[in-house]
C-alpha positions, -999 to +999 in steps of 0.1 A: +466+213+051+461+203+017+495+186+017+480+161+044+457+152+021+486+138+004+488+108+021+452+096+029+456+068+003+487+053+023+467+063+054+441+037+045+463+004+038+469-008+076+432+006+087+417-020+058+449-044+073+430-046+101+398-045+089+404-075+072+413-094+098+386-086+123+366-093+092+380-132+087+387-139+121+360-124+143+329-113+122+326-144+095+310-165+127+279-142+133+263-135+101+268-113+076+238-085+097+251-066+121+222-054+140+219-096+157+182-087+183+185-110+207+162-101+232+139-071+248+124-066+281+124-042+302+151-033+304+150-026+268+167-044+235+197-071+242+222-069+212+243-102+197+277-096+183+275-079+154+284-098+116+306-086+092+282-062+072+300-032+100+333-042+081+324-038+044+312-004+044+343+005+065+360-008+043+347+006+019+343+040+031+382+034+034+381+025-001+365+060-012+396+082+001+419+068-025+402+078-051+367+080-054+351+113-059+326+128-035+296+146-055+268+168-039+279+147-005+258+123-011+273+101-041+308+081-045+311+099-080+285+076-094+254+086-113+226+072-115+195+078-145+162+066-131+131+070-165+095+067-153+073+062-189+077+046-221 
């Protein structure tokens, strides 16, 4: 099973290419936002076509499989520190 993980970076390349093509051919014309509320009535909310924000999110998650380390299941290898006070 560990050997299968070695092919993950190679497997993500075609997926990233498909996302880039979809981003530039379909979603750029819809703008950035992933949620477009068109209307709301008794039947519920009606949404429009998503923008390219979702594609960027998916592409980043696939890029994370190409070498970014996941620490504690929440971060992608980056450490943040916040200092309160002087």
